[in-house]
N, C-alpha and C positions, 0 to 999 in steps of 0.2 A: 504493500500500500504506500509505504514511504517512497519507494522507487517510482511508483506511478505519479505521486504528487510532485516529485522532483522533475519528472519528464514534462508534466503539464506546465509547471512553472517556466522551465526552459523554453518550451514552445511558445508560451505567452510573450516572453520578452524578445524572442527572436522573430516572431511574426510581424510583418509590416503593419505599421499603424494605418488605420482607415480614416484617421482624422485629416481632413483636407487642409492643406496649407493655404494661408491667405493668398488670394490672387494678386499678382503684381499689376499695378495699374498700367494700362497701355500708354505709350508716349503720346503726348498731346500733339495735334497736327493743326496747321493753318490751312484754310481753304482759299486758294487764289483763283478768282474767277474773272473771266473777260468775256462778255457776251454770254453765249451758251456753253463756252468751254471752261473747264475747271480742272485744277490739279490739287492734290493733297501733299503738303510739305511738312515733314516731321520737325517739331521743335527740338533744338539742342539745348540742354540745360547744364552742360559740363562745367561751365564757368559760374554757375549759381544764378544765372538769369537766362531768359528765353531769347533764342536767336535762331535765324534760318539762313540757309545759303543764299548769298546775294544773287547768285546766278539764277535762282528760281524765279526772280522777278521778270526774267525774259518771257515767261509764260503769260504775263499780263501786259505785254507791250512795251516793257522797259528796254532800253539799250544799256548793256553793261560792258564796260571796257576797263582795262588796266593801263593807266597812263602815268608816267613819272612817279611811280611809287604810290599812287592813289587808285582807289576804286571809284570809277565814274559811273553814276547811274543817270541816264537821261530819260525823262518821262514828262509828257504834257508840256513840252517846251521848256522845261526846267532842267537844270543840271545840278546834281548832288554829288559832292566830292567827299569821300571818306578815306581815312588813313588807318591802316592796320595798327592795332594796339593804342588807338586814340578814341576818346568819346566824341571828338569834334566832327562836325559835318558842315560843309560850306554849301549853301543854297544860292546858286547864281553868284558866288563869290562872297556872300554874306555869312558870317559865322553863326552856327547854332551848336548847342551842346546836347548830347544824349547822357542818360544816367550811367550807361555802361559802354565800354569800347567795342568797336569792330575788332574781330580777331581772325587769325588763320589757324586751322587745325587739320592735320592730315591732308594738307594741300588744298583745302576748301576754305574760302573766305566766308565768314558768318557775320551778319549784321544784326544788332539787337532788334527785336520785334517792335520796340518803341520807335524805330526809324519809320515804320509803316505809317504811324500817325502823322509824321512830317510829310510823307508822300501825299496822304489824304488832304492835309491842310493846304499844300502848295500846288496841287495839280488842278486847280480851277474847277472843283466840283466833279471832276471826272472819276475820282477815286474815292470810294467810301470804305471806312475801316471800322469794324466792330471788334474791339479787343476782347470783349467778354465771350463772343461767339467764335473768336479766332477766324475771322473772315475778312478778306480784302476783295472788294469787287470793283471792276473797272467797266465803265461805259465806253466802248471803243469810239463811238461817234463823238461823245463829249471830249474824249482824250484828244482826238484829232483837232477838234475845235479849239481846245485849250492851247494846243501847240501853236496855233495861228495867232492867238491872243496874247501869248507870253511876252513879257517885256524883253526888249533887245538890250543887252547889257553893254554892248559896245557899238555905237553907231556914229556916223558923221553927219551932222545936220546939213541939210541942203546940198548933200553930195550929188553931183550930176550923175545921171545914169550912163553907164558905159555904152558908147554907140554900137560896139560889136562885142557882145558878151562872149567869153570863151566857151567852147563846147563843154558839155557836162563830162566830168571825169568818169572813167570806167572803174567799177568797183572790183577789186580782187580780194577775196577772203582766204587767208592762209591759215590752215588748221593743223597745229602740231598735235599728233595723236597722243592719247593717254595723258598722264600728268598727275602730280600729287600722290595720293595713296595708290593710284593705279600705275605701276611701273611699266606695264606692257610686257613684252618678251624680254628674256635675259640671255646674253651670249655665254659661251663656254668660259670666257675670262671674266664674267661678271658685269659686262656692259649692260646698262639698262636702256631699253628702247626709248623710253620717254625723253631721255637726255639727248640722244641722237636726233630724234624728231624735232625737238625744240631748237637745237643749234642750227639745223639746216633750214627750218621754217623761218627763223629770225633772219638768216642770210637771204633767203628768197624775198622776204618782205623788204629788206634793206635795198636789195638790187632794184626791185620794182618801184620802190618809193622815189628813186632818182628820176623817174619819168613823171613830169608834171601832169600828164594826161591820165594818170592812174590815182585812184584812191585805194590805199592798201590798209587792210584791217587784219588783225590776228585774233583768233578766238582765245588764245592764251599766249602771253609773252613771258611767262614765268612758270615755275614748277607748281602748278595748281590744277585741281580737278574741275573740269567743266563737263556737265552731263552730256552724253552723246547727242541726244535729241535737242538739247538746248543750243548746240553749236549751229545747226541749221537755222534755228529760230533767230539766233543772233545775226546771222548773215542776212536773213530776210528783213530784219529790223533796220539794219544799216543801209539797205538798198532803197533808193528813192524810186518813185513811180516812173517806169519807163527807162530806168538806168541800166545800161549793160553791166552784167555782173558774172563773175566766175567764183567757184568754190573748189579749193584744192586741199585735200587732207593728206598729210605726209606721215608714212609709217615705215617700220621695218618688219619684214616677214620672219616667220619661224616655222620649223617643222621638226618633229621627233627625229627624223633622219637628218643627221648632220651633213649629209652629202648634198642636200638640196641647195641650189644657188640660183642667182639671177634676179631680175626685176620684172615687175608687171604692173599694169594700171587697170583699175576697175571703174566701171560706171554703173549706175543704179539700174538694176533689172533683176529678174529672178535668176538665182544661181543655177547654171546649167550643168556644171561638172562637180564631181565629188571634191576636187581640190578647191574650187571656188566656194563650195559650201563649208569646207574646213576653215578657209581663211575668214569667211564671214563670221562663223561661230567664234573664232579666236578674237577677232576685233570687237564683236558685239559683247563678248564676255566682260568687257569693261563696265557694263551696266550693273554688275553685282556690287560695285562700289557706290552706286547712286541711290537716291530716293526715287522710287518708281512712281511716275505720275499716273493718275487715273482720270476717269471722266470722259474718255474717248468713246465715240460711238462708231458703228460700222460706216456711217455716212462720212465721218471724219476721214477714215482711211481711203474711202472711195474718192473723195474730193482731192486728197493728197496725191493719190495715184494719177488722177486726171491732170493735175497741175504739173506733175513731173513728166508725164509722157511727152509733152511738147518739147522737152529738152533732151530726150533720149538720143536723137540723132547727133545733136551738137556735142553731147557728152562723149558719145562713142568716137566721133571724129577727133575731139580734143585728146582723148586718151591715146589714140594712135599717134598724134603729133608728139605727145610726151614720150611715148616709147621710142619714136624715131630719134628724138633728141638724146635720150639717155643712152641709146645704142652707140653714140659717138664717143662716150667717155667711160661707160661702165665696163669693167673687165668680165662680168658675168654674162650669161646668155639672156636674150630677151625671151620672156615667158608669154609675151603677147598681151593683147587687150582682152579682158574678161569682164563678166558681169556678175553682180551679186547684190543682195538687198541690204547693204550696210545701214545700220541705224543712223550713223552720222550723216549719211547722204539723203535719207528719206525726207527730211524737213526742209532741205535747201531748194527753193523754187528758182533754180537757175542752173546752167550747165555745171555739173559737179563730178569730180573724180576723186578716187582714193589711190595714191601711188605707194606701192611697196618698193622701196628703193634698194632692197637687198635683204639677204637672209642673215639676221643677227645670230641665228643658231649655227651657222656655218663659220668655223674658226677663221678661215681665210677672209670671208666677207665681213666678219665682225671687225677684223683688223682694218680692212678697207674703209668701213663706215666710221671708224675712229680716226682716220687719217685726215687732218685739216685740209690738205690739198685736194683730196678726193671729195670731201664735203663741199669745198668751194666749187669744184667742177660740177657736181650734182646740182647744187643750188643754181648755178649759172644756167644749166640746161633746163631746169624746171621753170625758171623765169623766162627763158627763151620760148618754152612751150606756151606760156601765156601770150607772149607777143605773136607767136604763130597763129593762135586762135583768133585774135582780133584782126590780124592781117587777112586771114581767110574769110572772116566775116565781112570785112570791107570789100573784098573781091566779089563775094556773093551779092552784096547789095548793089555794087556797080553793074553786075551782070543781070540784075533784076531777078535773082533767084529768091 
């Protein structure tokens, strides 16, 4: 009997408890809405106050850029300048103060949610903010109207109009793949793809900026994470109505087989080969580092597809021009023009390509990609590929195509 009692006691203390642990509260989220579109953005509270990624504001019509060590948010004709690790914000040059600073963590720049109230205050009634409901809502029509009514901070009174205004500059958006907590692929010697992408992208942007007929933008000019689908939205926001524009995303390839080598250029369409599907899955895997947006409907994707289709031929032609240019300087073989449904290209409503400039997983090509002279040659050829596209476009227009 004593043995039985002992066994029952031991069973009782060893048996798993059926008492439920208290449920952990789900992280709070902000709802950012523009018209009928909306995304959910999780609050970060690591610093003891609520903040959201500043890049998430692109979803509601803001333009976000990184200039001179500052984060610049443009919305409703206003410009908001924030500096990392500072609570200060300048609105059209006028200083304001937040209770908590903007900060960078894991390559992502976060802005205190209190900043959203300043957006609502200064955007001419186009932005409404309900802090209790954690909702920011934008009226797109009112936002466009506010932009036209915004005060001009630098103007010359009675300045005569130029008799012959210069032609509108053509927009080139250079996208350095990966960044921040997303390192991309890694080479046998430890080279991180994100650093190679950024170095070459910066040089491409620098080369093209020397041409006064180009307006050059970078989705990132530092080691920071920008959500894949926000990159295309940024490009669209920078583009004026009717402005010629191009989007180029620069990456390094990788493969479990260290023997794979060469360069290839993709345009947006359904992946037709197993290798194209592999590369698409590799590049889109960066989304695991992001807050995933919601609120999209089947109609959204249909409309996106229709808007992209008009650029497929131009994107395909441009991809071939880039391959032709890289062939002149790249020691590897041309793997040709391919197509795949990369997330980074989906939202850019302009001719768009993703260039894989070499296999970082191949020891020889890793060394080549680290060589400053070869980086310069690749950057020069990518920039020439942009010039080739616009030259061909002008020839088609002259021929009446």
